[in-house]
Each structure stands twice: as structure tokens, then as C-alpha cells.
N, C-alpha and C positions, 0 to 999 in steps of 0.2 A: 401558398405560392411564395417563392423566394423573391427578395428585393430586386435582384437583377432581372428576373423573369417579368416582374411587374413593370420595371422601367422599360424593358423591351416592348411590352404590350403598349405602354404609353407612347413610345416613340413611333410605333406603327400607326396608332390612332392619330397622333399629331401630324404625321405625314399625310394621311388620308384627308384630314381637314385642311391642311395647307394647300394641297394640290387640287382639292375638289373631289366630288363623289366618284369620278372616273379615274382617280389616281392609280388604283391597282390594275386597271385595264391598260394604262400606259406603261406601268412598270414592266420591264422585260419585253417591251415592244420593239419594233424594228428601230434601228438607229435613225437619228434625225436626218431629214432631207431638206434640200434648199427650197425656199418658198418665200412669199411676201412676209416681211416682218411686221410686227405690230406698230412700228413707227414710220412705215413707208419706205420707199426706195431712196437710195442716195444718188441714183442716176439723175444727172442734170443739176444737182445741187452744187453750189459754189462754196469754196473754202472761205472761212471767216478770217479775221485779221491774224489769228494764231495759226493759220494753215490747216484748220480742222474742218472737215466736211461733216456736217451734222444734219439730223432730221429736222423737218420744219418745227419751229417753236422752241428749239434748243439753242443755247448759247454757251460759249466757253470763256474762261479767263485764265491767264497765266498767274499762278499764285507763288511760284518760286522757280528761279533759274539757277542751275548749278554754277558754282564759281562766283556768284554774285550774292551780296547781302540781301536777305529777305527784307523788303521795305518795312520800316517801322521797328526793326529788331537789330541786333548786333550779330546775328548768326549768318554765316556764309553757307548757303545751301549746298549740301554735299554732292559729290560727283557720282554719276551712274546710279540714280535712284531706281530702286527695284520694288520688291514686295512691300505692301503697306496695309494699314488697318486704321479704323477710327474708334475713338473712345469718348463716350458722353461725359459731360461734367454737370454737376447739379445746378449750375447757373444758366443752363441752356446752351452753353457752348460745347465744344468738342476738340479733341486732339487728333491729328492725322500723323501717324508715324510712318517712316519710310527708310528702308534699308539702303546701304551704300555698297554696291558690288565692286569694290576696289580691291584687287589682290594686295594683301599685306597692309592695307590701310582702309579697311571697310568700317562698318559700324552702323549706327542708326541715328537719324535726325527726326525732329518732330516739329509740326506746326500747330500752334494753339489758336483756335478760332473763338470769337465771342458768339453770343446768341444770334447776332445779325449776320454771321458768316464772314466777318472781317478778321484778318490775321492780326493777332495782338501779341504774339510771342513766337519764338522759335529757339530750339536748343539742340545740342547733341546729347543723346541719352545712352550711347554706347560707342566706345572707340577702342582702337588697338586690336581689333579682330581682322579677319581676312575674308573678302569675297562674300559679304553678307547678301545672299540672294533673296529668297522669299522668307516665309515664316508663318506665323499664325497668331491670332488673337485668342486669349483665354477668357472664359466666362467670369473669372475673378479679376479682370481688369488689367492684365499684363500682356506684353508682347513677347512672343518667342521668335527670336531672330536666328536664322540658320546660316551657318558657314558652308559655302559650296567648295570645299577643298577635301582631298582624300581623308584627312584626319579631322575634318570639321566637326564642330560641336554646336549645341543649341544654347543660346543665352536668353535668360528670362529678364525682361527689362520693364522698368517703371516708365509708363508713357510720359509722366511729368518730368522725369530726370532727377527727382528728389532723392531717390535711392540708387545705390550702385547696382548695375546688372549682375546677375549671378549665372555662372555656368551650370548646366544640367548634364553631367557626364552620363547619367543612367540612360539618357535618350540615345546614346550611341555615338561613336566616332566614325563618321563616314561622310561622303559628299552630300550633305543635307541640301534639300531644295526647299521644302515647305512642310508645314505641320497643321493639323486641324484637331480640335477638341470635340469629342462627343460627350456632352454633359449628362446624358441619360445613362449611358453605359460606363461613364467615368473613365474614358480611355482617350488616348491620343493616337492619331494616324500620321505617318510620315512618308514622304517620297524621297527618292535617291536619284540624283542626276548623273547616271552612268549608263552606257549602252546596255549593260546587263544589270541595271539597278534593281532594287527590290522595293516592295510595298510592305511597310512595317506598321505594327501597332504597339503601343506602350501602355501598360496597366500600372498606375502608381500604387505603391504599397499602402499609402494613406492619402488618397485623393482629397484635396487638390495639390498636396505637396509633391513636387516632382523630384525630390532628392533621391528616392529609391523606387524601384519597381522592376517589372519584367518586360523586356523587349522581345517581341516575336516577329517572325517574318512569314509572309503569305505563301502558301502552296496552292496553286489553282488547278482544279480538275476540269475535265473537258466540258462539263455542264455548267461551269462558272462558279461552282461552290468552292469555298475557301477553307483550308485547314491552316491553323496557326501553329507554328513551331518555334520554340524558344531559341533565341540567339545565345550561344554559350558564353561569349565574352564580348559584350557590347562596346566596352571601352578599349579593346585591343585592336587598334587601327592597323598594326603591322600585318595582321591577318584580317583582311576585309570582312566586314559583317556579312556581305552578300555571298562570301565563299564559305562561311562557317556552317551553313545548312545547305548541302549540295542539292537536296531535293526541292528547295524553294524555287519559285517561279521568277524568271527575269522579266523586267519591264523596260522597254527601250527608251531611256531618258526621262525619268520621272520629273514632272514639273509642278504646276500649281495644284492645290488641294483645298477643299472647302466642305464643311459639314452643314447639311441642311435637312431637317425633317426626316431623320433616320437614314439619310444617304450620305456617303462620303464620296464626293466627286473628285476625280483626279485626272490629270492629263499626262500624256507621254509624247514627247516631241519627235522621237525617232520614227514613229509610225503614224503620227498625227491622229491620235485617238483620244477621245474623252470617255472615261469609264465612270460608272457609279457602283460603289460597294454598298449593298443593302444590309445594314447591320443586323436587322431582325432575323434574317435567314442566312446570313454569311454567304452572300452570293454577289458576284460581279457581273454587271451587264455592260454592253457597249452602247453608249449614248450617242456617239458620233464617230464616224470612221471615214477620214478623207480618202483612203485608198479604195473605197467602194464607189466613188463618184467620179464622173468624167471631168467635171469642172468644179472642184470643191470650193465653196465660199470661205472656208476656214482652213488655213495651214499654219505651220509654225506655232502650234498650240503652246500656251505658257500659263501665266497666272489666271486664276479663275475666281469668280465671286458669284453670289446669288442675290438677286434683287428682291425687294419685298413682294413683287408680283410672282416670284418663283422662276423668273427668267434667269438662265445661266449665262453670264457674261464671260467671254474668253478672250484674253489678250493674244495678239499675234507677235511672235518674235520674228522681225523682218517681214517676209511675205509682202502683203499689201499694206502693212501698218494699219490694220483695222482692229477695232474692238467688235467682236461678233457675238451675237446672242443666240441661244437655243431656248425656245419656248417649252413650257411643260407639254405642249402638244407635239413636240419633236419637229419643229420647224427651225431651220438655221438660216440666219440672215445677218448681213453687216449692219451695225448700229452707227458707227462713226469711222472716219478714216483720217489719218494724219498725213499731210502731203509735204514734200520738200525736206524730209528728214530720212532719206535713204541711209541704210546702214545702221539704223537704230532698231529699237524694239519697244513695244508697249508693255507696261508692267504696273503693278501696284493698284489695279482697279479695285475700288471698294466704295460703297455708299456711306454717306454720313449717317448718324444714328436715326435721323428722321426719314431717310430713304429718298430725299428730294434732291440731293447733290451727289455727284459721282466724281471721285478723284482718280487720276491715273497719271503715269509718268511716261515720257519718251526718254528711255534710258541714256541715249547718246545724241539727243536732239539739240538744236540750237547751238551749233558750233562744236558738237561732239562730246559735251560734258553732261547734258541732261536737262530736262525741264519737267515741271509738275503742273498739271492743269486741274481745273474744276469745271464740270459740265452740269448745267442746270436746265430744267425744262419739265414738260408734262410726263414724267415717268409714270408708268402704270402702277396703280396701288394694289395691295393684296393683304392677305392675312399676316399677322406678325410671324416672323421667321424665327429660327433658332439663333438668335443674335442678342447681344446685350441691349436692353431697352429701358431698364429702370435703374437709376442710380441709388446707391445706399449710402447716404451721407453719414449716418451714424457709424457704419462699419468703416467708411473711409477715414472718419475722424480718429478712429481707434488705430488705424494703420499709419497715421502721420499726415503731414501736409507738405506741399512744395514751398519753394522759396517765397512766392508771393502770397502765401497764406491760403491758397485755394486747396480744397480737399483732393486727395487721391481718390478717384472714383472706382468703386468696386461694383460693376453692374450685375444685375440679376438676369440670367439668360432665360428666355421663354421656354427653351427646350428641356428644362427639368431641374437645374441647379437651384436650390433654395437659399434663403437668407443665411441659414446656419452654415451651409457649405461655402457660400461666398465669404462669410466671416472667417471660416476656417482657412480659406485661401489667403485672406489678408493677413491673418495672424501667422500663418506658415511663412508667408513672404517676409513678414517683419522679423520672425525669429531666425530665419535661415540665411541672413545676410552673410556673404562671404566676399573674398577679394575678387576684384574684376579689373580688366584693363583700364588704365586711366583714360578719362575722356579728354578730348582736345579742349582748349580753353574757349573756343568759339562755338 
């Protein structure tokens, strides 16, 4: 058996365990339907002091407001916060990174939390880029920030800000939205925010080093099976990548993407659809389709994340300003709603490493600049997901340390990357430092 075949089998088994014994019955089932959610209805619930309607037992707090200095730090929280991710530290704390979707002045900011969940630091980890929309976390502890402009690129960032961000041209020059890493197959998947955008995958030449590799684009058959075709010139933005392979399939406005248990979930805003690409058999299914419902509870699909319970959380861009969940049993229901911030959108939803806290931003809330919140409460528990859960202090120490002496954390992903691979990622990160846009002083 070849290594990749073995990993594919492992991914399929992990998916079955994560979703329970009837996972394969639900796979390729009918799209999700409205129904009672696991946290109860929001009907009759009153918004809290932050203007957020939450299920019973949940609370919210404002952790950062755009244009204002984060309390206890010297960092002014960036404008238009968008995609985000969390990274565990070996002291029990964590970092939440957040993109800034500002044309010509974007980048990435980060909040540092201690083990008690208090903000103890904030910094800019990428500057001088444009319209940084979403992105994706890597199993080796870095953040991939995507530029949503026609010639946009992907930047690999150190969440602590101790090392300069590095551009990754091999991942293509196009209107990037988001990226997800499959550590089992050692590949990356990317979405493109264009009305005729494409669904891409990238195979590094020497995983986890992203300096070189092959970028491919998906061609979808009528039965949902996918064929991958190589993009001839990924870095040639004057000839759009989506036009370089005419037989490739167009997806209407690619948005958020997330890998979990052998499935790559991604959303398309033009048709309000959530899809799942099953890596093991190279097939796409429709998980949710607003167009099939008379009164869809989820529209304006955007960023997406998976909870430890296996619930899929989807942010709404506009619409009702709700964060909506889709259960593994294919029930779709609102989880929370932000009131009084019309004209904004929800973004950056992600859980902390423990799965007990949820972070998300209202991109243009509170005066039009943006705000970032934390939600806590009795979230459903579940099996460990394909997410960084174990910190490797000895590897981090080899990769360097940030300004305050704390180690850069290189997590171990449950989904298949081992200590050696994580160490390789840290060493590759250290060895391949290159020039990057200068970060602002704040």
C-alpha cells in the first residue's frame, strides 16, 4: 500500500469516528433542512449589552473595537476585521489572529490571551498588503492570509509577529478568499471570490514547505466527482488562473473553507450553497442550498468553521447578521444574531483551542469600522477534530521565540501530521525567510 493510500484510508476512518457510526449514511445525504437547533430557538430572546441575541446560558464580551486601542496594550485594533484563527501556547494561553480587509492597507492583527482568557497583548503581524479577507491556519502553527484582489497572493504569517511574513507565490495570483490544509493528504485547498471563481488545490513539492508545488483547478462531473487539472501559470495574474483551464468548473463567489475529518467544506455566496468535498473519493456534495427552501434560515454564506461537536458554523454576510449552524444530522438553525449593525457582516468565527470559546467579528459594526467578540457558554462537546491540539515546545524552541520570550507554538494536528512533519514545517519556516511588507508601528 502506498503512503498516500494509507493516509486516505486513515482520513476516512477518522471521519467515521468523528461523526459517529452513521457518518457514512449521512454522507451524500439530502442537503440540510431547517429545524430546531441543539441550543434552542432565538425566538423571544433579548439582545445582551453588546446587541447580540444568544441562546440560553451563553454570554458575549467585546474584546476589541476597530479604531480603538485594545485595553492593556498599545495596539489599535485594525479596521474591517475578517477571517481569523486561534493558536495554542504551551502556557495554556492562545492567540487569535484576524485579517484586515482594507483595500490598499490591509494586513493581519493578533490578540494574545493568557490561560484565564484575559487579553495580555496585541500586535500587527502583517502590513502593507491589500484587502486581506479570509485565510487558513496550518498544522505547523502559521496563518495563511489571503488577499482578495485580482492579483492577490497568500502570505504565511507567524501568529506571534516575531518573524516577518512570507509571500507564497506558488499558491497563485488571483482573488483569494480562503485556504484550508489537509494534513493527511498533505495538500491545501483554496477558494476564489469571483462570480466565475474556481476551486483549487495545491500540492507542495516538499510538504510542509509552501515555496514550490503544483496548483490545480477542479473540474466537476454531473455525479459530483472531481478531476484535478494543473494550472499552467499560477503566478501569471494578467491571464487569470480561472481562465487558464477552460474546462474547469466555475463556482459563484467562493468564500469560507474549512477541513475536518476528511471533508473540505466551502461556501459560495452567489448561490448561497455550502458544499463538502470528500477527499477520499474526490467527490463534492451539497450540504446546504438556500435556493431549495421557501424561507431559508441561512443566506449570505461566508466564513465557516467546525466545532468540536462536528457542528458546522457559517457566518452571514449581511442578511440577518446571524451565525448559523448545520449539525452532522443535517439540521440548519440560527445560533446567534447581532442586532443594530445593519450594513455589516459576520466574519472570523473560530473556536479557541479548548473549544469552549468562540470568536467572531462584525466587520463594519460599532460605527462602521468593526468589532471583535468572544462568546462563551455550554457548547456541545465531541471527539477531537482535525485541529491543532498539542503544542510542541521543543520544536518551537528550535524555531525561535517572540519578543517577550514565549515560544512560537508549532501544534500537532490530530488529523495526521506527526512530530517530524511539524518540526519540518518549523525548520522550513525558519530557513525560508524572505522580504515582506513592513508592518505598521502599532
